[in-house]
N, C-alpha and C positions, 0 to 999 in steps of 0.2 A: 842857233840857226832856226829859221822859220820854215814851216812846212810848205809854204808857197814859194820859197826861194828855189831857184833852179841852180843846180851845181854844174858849173862848166868843167869839162875835162881839163886836167892840168896840161899845160903846154910844156914843151921841152925846156928844161932848165928851171922849172918851178918846183918848189918843195911844198908838199901838202902835209900839214901836221894833223894830229889826231882830232884836234878841236874843229878843224875845217872839213874833215872827211865826213861823208854822208853816213848816217847811222844805218846799220843793217837790221832789218826787221825779219823775223821768221815768216816764211811763206808756206802755204800748203802745197805739198808736192803732188798730191793726187786728190781729185774730187770725185765723189760718186753721186750719180744722179738719183739712185734709188733711196737715198737717205740713210743707208747703213753706215756703221762705224768704219773708219778707215782700217785697212788691213795692217795688222801688226805682225811682227815676226812670230809670235806665239800662235796666232790664228792662221798664219800662212802655211804652216806645216801640216801635212796630212799624216795622221797616225797610221802606221802599217798594221796590217792584219796579223794577229798573233800566229795564225796557222802558217802564214808565209814566212814568218821568222823561224819556225821550227821545221819547215819543209826540208832544208838541207840535212838536218839531223835525222829526220825520218828516213830519207833516202839512204843515208849512210848505214842506218840500222838494218834496212831491208837488204842492202847489198852484202853486209856482213853476215846476215842470216843465210843468204843464198850460198855464199862462198864457204863459210866456216861450219855451218851445220847441215844444210840441205844436201850439198854435194857429197860429202863423205858418208852421210847416212844412206843415201841412195846407192852408193858404191858398195857399202857394207851389205845392204839387202840383196844386191845382185850376187855378191860373193856367197852369201848364205844359200841362195837358190841354187847356185852352181854346185856347191858342196852337197846340198840335199839331193841333187839329181845324179850324183856319182853312182855308177854301177860297174859291175865286173867287166873287164876287158876294155875299159876306157883308158886312153893314153893321157897322162897328165904330166905337168911340170910343176915342181915344188918351188917355193920361194927361194930356195938355195940353188936352183938351176938343175936339179936332178930330174931326169926323165924316167918314167916308169909306166907300167901297166897295172891297173887296179885289179887285185885278186879278191879282196874282201873289204867290205865297208861296214864298220860298226859305229856306234854313237860317238865314241871318243877317240877312235883311231882308224886309220886306213892302211891296209897292207898292200905294199907296192912290190912288184917284181922288177928289179933293176936290170939284171943281166940274165939273158937266156942261157948262155953257155955254162955258167957256174951256178945257175938257179939261185941268184942272190936276191934276198927279200929284205924289205925295210918297212918298219912301222912308223907312220907319221901321224900327227894330229891333223884333223880335217882343215884347220885354219892354215896349215902349211901348204896346201894345194893352191897354187897361183892360177893355173890355167888348165882347162881341159882341152886336149888336142884331138882333133878328129880328122883323119886322112891328111895329116901334116898341116892342117889349117887351124888357126886359133879361133875359137868361138867367142 
């Protein structure tokens, strides 16, 4: 086939063979006026910032620190302050639910008066004191 020949579309009922079909030539799909190379799939992708890739992991670590370490540590410090401020005649509740009045505070034990009528006393470790009660209210 000649380059100057014009191929007429096939009419109904006509069979076109491969020898008669026009040759397909590759054409440029995009042209750039600035003279730069055409965009390829490798140069089309933007590389992500490494910090942005690790940001979710950093957030998870911060949240885990706040929930697993900071919260219980703060609560433990408050409990130590409360135990250190115990004094005679404070009403307290132990972790076992026993209510009593502080009679004596030492470094490693607290003497509680449990029952007024029988004069029942109990020695507990300071960490067993759950709450200091004042006038029926929890501090």
